[in-house]
C-alpha positions, 0 to 999 in steps of 0.5 A: 500499499505504501507505493499508492499512498501520499503523505503531507505532515505539517505538524498539526495536521496529517494528510493521506492520500490514499489515491481513491480517497484523501483524509485529513487528521489532526495530530490530537485526533491521531494521538487520542486514537493510538492503539498501543498498550499504553493507550489501550488495554490489549485484551479488552480494548478498554481505553487507558489514554484519558483524552483530556490529558492530550494537549490541544497543541500536540504536534505530530513531529515525525512518522515512519513507515512500518513495512508496507502496511502502517505508519508510526508516529512521534508526537511532541509528548514524546509518545511513539510506540502506536502503529497505525495500519493503513486500513485503520487510518483509512476508516478512522473518522 
């Protein structure tokens, strides 16, 4: 999927062009939707991360590709462990 995806990160928003659809996410919305073990219980899916603890001023500092199927983000709050599969990103509202 990497070959068909174009990504623009300006720190406050991330734009992903999937080829058939363009989605724009705020850094805060992505951070709140992190599914790593620090943000969501692995077995129950219960949210651990309290959205009110995520600053409105959070910045998406960088990202990297995980294989051909996902992205990993580095936020200004130093969180970096979540992996976001492209299928999850495409289905986020």
